C-alpha angles and dihedrals in degrees: 000000000000106000122185119234115259118219128226118209126177126205108217135178146112126301115294095005094126104264097140093045090049092052091047090056093052103043132069092197121037144165128199132197106198144147120212091346096309124112108242102172114005147311117228135192140147138213136187116231118179091342091307121119114226120196114208123195124190116208127213113256102211115104094235088065096054089116088064091054088053092051094046093046093058111121096351123168095208146343142222112212110202114205125189095232092199087067102029124214112343126195095267090053090052091052091050093050092048092052092048090050092050091052092042091233116166111241144167127212117228108205091204131191093043087159087072128059105296130200133204115284107220134146131155091232092056110106110245091232095049110130110235109201119195107223143175099197093185089071098023096249110163095353099109092044091051093047092051089048089057093048088054091049090052093049092048094046 
């Protein structure tokens, strides 16, 4: 039986950056584990792209759930880092980027909330070739383009 490889992508970022909304815009089927509107364990969805199943996990953004990010990021093929562009890179985003760089994981940066005042996204740890995709996850703007950009990065890696 010749089975195609399935990909695992994790959506990472700080609290309230738009990770769950991003995942909801990508996936046809999804599951959330939340309390009072906040992800406390994970979000999950999947999508088929060119006959390939892609599993997408959304991590919680609160610091106390960092252990969940570590569990979800095990053996990932790629990551979407969602940044609240009205705040810029915060410390937890920087830690996420550094860990992805150390593991040489392909990732894209979603500069989310472009409908609000946005600031420049810069950090010395950010790979020079990292795609920075302007998004407004609440209405899906830029999300599909960014997701497909990541899938291409993974395939070319």
